[in-house]
C-alpha positions, 0 to 999 in steps of 0.5 A: 548618195550611191545606192547599194545596187550601184556599189555592188555592180562597181564591186562586182558583187550581187546586192544581196551579197554586198549587204550580207558582207556589210552586215558581217563587217558591222557585227564583227566590228561590234564584237571586237568593241565588246571583247575590248571592254570585257578584257579591260573590265577583266583586267581591272579586276583579275578575273576571266569573266563575270561568273568569276567576279560574282565567285569572288564577291561571294568568297569576299575577296573582292569589295562591292562597294564601287565595283557593282556597276562593273560587275553588271556592265561585264555581265551585259557585255558578255551577253551582248558578245554572245548575241553578236557571236550568234548573229555572226554564226546565222549569217 
């Protein structure tokens, strides 16, 4: 297996630059996955986000039966998206 140092040299980058770029690409990939899952869940229920889904529960316009798992998944995905965005800004 080729080392980061060897790859960096061949790509005419520093080892740290390659590691940073690799991490950025990884985080962006995970962010796209989370965003795609968020879009799918929002589309499924006709909402913009977990807060709107929760509001629809309170209004009684969205049945709780059979939808709570998706609500918690959406909430989790939004938190993950926010964390990934934060990590990307820190790079």
